[in-house]
C-alpha positions in Angstrom: -11.1 30.7 -12.9 -8.5 28.2 -11.9 -6.1 26.8 -14.4 -7.2 23.1 -15.2 -3.8 21.8 -13.9 -4.2 23.7 -10.6 -7.8 22.5 -10.3 -6.7 18.9 -10.9 -4.0 19.2 -8.3 -6.4 20.6 -5.7 -8.8 17.8 -6.4 -6.3 15.0 -5.7 -4.7 16.6 -2.6 -7.1 14.7 -0.3 -6.0 11.4 -1.8 -2.3 12.5 -1.6 -2.7 13.3 2.1 -4.6 10.1 2.8 -1.9 8.1 1.0 0.7 9.6 3.4 -1.4 8.6 6.3 -1.5 5.0 4.9 2.3 5.0 4.6 2.5 6.0 8.3 0.1 3.3 9.1 2.3 0.7 7.3 5.3 1.9 9.2 3.3 1.7 12.5 2.1 -1.8 11.7 5.6 -3.0 10.8 6.9 -1.6 14.2 4.1 -3.2 16.1 4.7 -6.7 14.6 8.4 -6.7 15.4 10.1 -7.6 18.7 12.8 -4.9 18.4 13.0 -1.1 18.6 13.2 0.7 15.3 14.6 3.7 17.1 17.4 1.7 18.7 18.4 0.1 15.5 18.5 3.4 13.6 20.0 5.6 16.3 21.6 3.7 19.1 23.1 0.9 17.0 23.3 2.8 13.8 22.4 -0.4 12.0 22.9 0.2 8.2 21.5 -3.2 7.3 18.2 -2.4 9.0 18.2 1.0 7.5 18.5 -0.5 4.0 15.8 -3.1 4.6 13.4 -0.5 6.1 14.1 1.9 3.3 13.2 -0.8 0.8 10.0 -1.5 2.7 8.9 2.1 2.8 9.7 2.5 -0.9 7.7 -0.7 -1.7 4.7 0.6 0.3 4.8 3.9 -1.5 5.0 2.2 -4.9 2.2 -0.2 -4.1 -0.1 2.7 -3.0 0.4 4.4 -6.4 -2.0 1.8 -7.7 -4.6 2.6 -5.1 -5.4 6.2 -6.3 -8.9 6.5 -7.7 -9.7 8.3 -11.0 -10.7 11.9 -10.8 -14.2 11.0 -11.9 -14.7 9.1 -8.6 -16.5 10.9 -5.8 -14.4 11.8 -2.8 -16.2 9.4 -0.4 -16.0 6.5 -2.8 -12.4 7.2 -3.6 -11.3 7.3 0.0 -13.2 4.1 0.8 -11.5 2.4 -2.2 -8.1 3.7 -1.0 -8.8 2.4 2.5 -9.6 -1.1 1.3 -6.5 -1.1 -1.0 -4.3 0.5 1.7 -5.1 -2.1 4.3 -4.3 -4.9 1.8 -1.0 -3.2 1.0 -0.1 -2.8 4.7 -0.9 -6.5 5.4 0.7 -8.0 2.3 3.9 -6.0 2.4 4.5 -7.1 5.9 3.7 -10.8 5.1 6.1 -10.5 2.1 9.0 -9.8 4.6 8.2 -13.1 6.3 8.0 -14.9 2.9 11.4 -13.5 1.9 12.9 -14.7 5.1 11.4 -18.2 4.9 11.7 -18.9 1.2 14.1 -16.6 -0.6 16.9 -16.3 2.0 15.9 -19.8 3.1 19.3 -21.1 4.3 19.6 -18.7 7.2 17.5 -16.1 9.1 17.5 -12.8 7.3 16.0 -11.3 10.4 19.0 -12.4 12.5 21.5 -11.4 9.9 20.1 -7.9 9.7 19.6 -7.3 13.4 22.3 -9.3 15.1 25.1 -9.2 12.6 24.2 -5.9 10.8 24.6 -7.8 7.5 24.3 -5.1 4.8 24.0 -7.7 2.1 21.0 -9.3 3.6 19.5 -5.8 4.2 19.8 -4.8 0.6 18.4 -8.1 -0.6 15.3 -7.7 1.6 15.0 -4.1 0.3 15.0 -5.3 -3.3 12.4 -7.9 -2.5 10.2 -5.3 -0.9 10.5 -2.9 -3.8 9.7 -5.7 -6.2 6.6 -6.7 -4.1 5.5 -3.1 -4.1 5.6 -3.0 -7.9 3.5 -6.2 -8.1 0.9 -4.8 -5.7 0.8 -1.5 -7.6 -0.1 -3.5 -10.8 -2.6 -5.6 -9.0 -4.4 -2.5 -7.7 -5.1 -1.3 -11.2 -7.2 -4.4 -12.0 -11.0 -4.6 -12.0 -13.2 -6.7 -9.8 -16.9 -6.9 -9.5 -17.1 -5.9 -5.8 -14.8 -5.4 -2.8 -15.0 -9.0 -1.6 -14.0 -10.3 -5.0 -11.3 -7.6 -5.1 -9.8 -8.9 -1.9 -9.8 -12.5 -3.3 -8.2 -11.3 -6.6 -5.6 -9.3 -4.8 -4.6 -12.2 -2.6 -4.4 -14.6 -5.5 -2.3 -12.3 -7.7 -0.1 -11.4 -4.7 0.5 -15.1 -4.0 1.4 -15.7 -7.6 3.8 -12.8 -7.5 5.5 -14.1 -4.4 5.8 -17.6 -5.9 7.5 -16.0 -9.0 9.8 -14.1 -6.7 10.8 -17.3 -4.8 11.3 -19.2 -8.1 13.2 -16.3 -9.7 15.5 -16.0 -6.7 16.4 -19.7 -6.7 17.0 -19.6 -10.4 19.3 -16.6 -9.8 21.1 -18.7 -7.1 21.7 -21.5 -9.6 23.2 -19.4 -12.4 25.0 -16.7 -10.4 28.3 -18.6 -10.6 28.8 -18.5 -6.8 27.0 -19.5 -3.6 24.8 -16.5 -3.1 23.3 -17.4 0.2 26.5 -18.9 1.5 28.6 -15.7 1.0 25.7 -13.6 2.2 25.6 -15.5 5.5 29.3 -16.3 6.1 31.1 -13.4 4.5 28.4 -10.8 5.0 29.0 -9.9 1.3 27.3 -6.6 0.5 28.0 -6.9 -3.2 26.1 -10.2 -3.5 23.2 -8.6 -1.6 23.2 -5.6 -4.0 23.2 -7.9 -7.1 20.4 -10.1 -5.7 18.3 -7.1 -4.6 18.7 -5.5 -8.0 17.5 -8.7 -9.6 14.5 -9.0 -7.3 13.6 -5.4 -8.1 14.0 -6.1 -11.8 11.7 -9.2 -11.5 9.1 -6.9 -9.8 9.3 -4.5 -12.8 8.7 -7.4 -15.2 5.8 -8.9 -13.2 4.3 -5.4 -12.9 4.2 -5.2 -16.7 2.3 -8.5 -17.1 0.0 -8.0 -14.1 -1.4 -4.5 -14.9 -5.2 -4.2 -15.4 -5.7 -7.9 -14.6 -9.4 -8.9 -14.5 -11.3 -11.0 -12.0 -11.3 -13.9 -14.5 -8.6 -15.7 -12.5 -7.9 -18.9 -14.3 -6.7 -17.5 -17.6 -5.2 -14.4 -16.0 -3.2 -16.3 -13.5 -2.1 -18.8 -16.1 -0.9 -16.0 -18.4 0.9 -14.3 -15.5 2.7 -17.5 -14.5 3.8 -18.4 -18.0 5.0 -14.9 -18.8 6.6 -14.6 -15.3 8.6 -17.9 -15.7 9.6 -17.1 -19.3 10.4 -13.5 -18.3 12.6 -14.6 -15.4 14.7 -16.8 -17.6 14.9 -14.1 -20.3 15.8 -11.5 -17.7 18.6 -13.6 -16.3 20.0 -14.4 -19.8 19.7 -10.7 -20.9 21.4 -9.6 -17.7 24.4 -11.8 -18.3 24.6 -10.8 -21.9 24.4 -7.1 -20.9 27.2 -7.5 -18.4 29.3 -9.1 -21.1 28.6 -6.3 -23.6 29.0 -3.4 -21.2 32.2 -4.5 -19.4 33.4 -7.7 -21.2 36.8 -7.8 -19.4 35.3 -8.1 -16.0 34.4 -11.4 -14.3 31.4 -10.3 -12.3 31.1 -13.5 -10.4 34.7 -13.3 -9.1 34.4 -9.6 -8.4 31.3 -10.0 -6.3 32.0 -13.3 -4.6 35.8 -13.2 -4.0 36.7 -9.5 -4.1 33.4 -8.4 -2.5 33.4 -5.5 -5.0 30.3 -3.3 -4.2 30.8 -1.4 -7.5 30.5 -4.7 -9.4 27.4 -5.5 -7.4 25.9 -2.1 -8.3 26.6 -2.6 -12.0 25.1 -6.1 -11.9 22.0 -4.7 -10.2 21.8 -1.9 -12.8 22.0 -4.4 -15.7 19.1 -6.4 -14.2 17.0 -3.3 -13.8 17.7 -1.8 -17.2 17.0 -5.2 -18.9 13.7 -5.4 -17.0 12.7 -1.9 -18.0 13.3 -2.7 -21.6 11.4 -6.0 -21.4 8.5 -4.2 -19.6 8.4 -1.4 -22.2 8.3 -4.0 -25.0 5.4 -5.8 -23.4 3.4 -2.7 -22.5 4.0 -0.8 -25.8 
């Protein structure tokens, strides 16, 4: 007789294999909806900015699909059908999120041009953070319950739109309190440190929205209202906590100066880590 752990592993292998196929499908769809060659960017041009953005996208897709796995009590046919419907939504919405980021987060310039034409690593990392954050939100949405597939599509679209709105609002709040012109130095100075700090904050915001969006029901009005209120409050608390954490961990360092003037990637990484650690603690407190 097989050990229960081995039996469970064998039972989920078809879902694991299918999830990998969905990741490949997401990559294919991304390539087909772009007017440039991924191969050229990654090999001929050795474009690190595109590499960072694409890495964030694939990571976001993988995280999002973790919410699509059915329970072991579900039949294989039903489980694969549910994963197909969830996977198609993930593929479409992750791709649209890239456009949303370009139009509304990095709104003062073309993130697409900065990444491809100028090989702007800061813009690439910022897009990566946005993609990972979006993947976290989609993973939470996929754990919710809807009465049928059509209502499930409606609910997913609504919660995704709410999540994207919170990302845009959170990013612009970050721009206001960062202490420097985030978009200006991303565009004109190609400041990688600023992109790392912004990308870390967007990932952190995704962690927080994930914590308040898990297991959401199809009762949209109260659920969306709760998510928006928690998201807005959480965004403000997250920013305040990040600044406080920076002051406590390395109180003698002026992070705004190190990132904006000195283009210090180490400071950008620490700033991103402070955002993510703060979000993890907030998420743990909410889900405990």
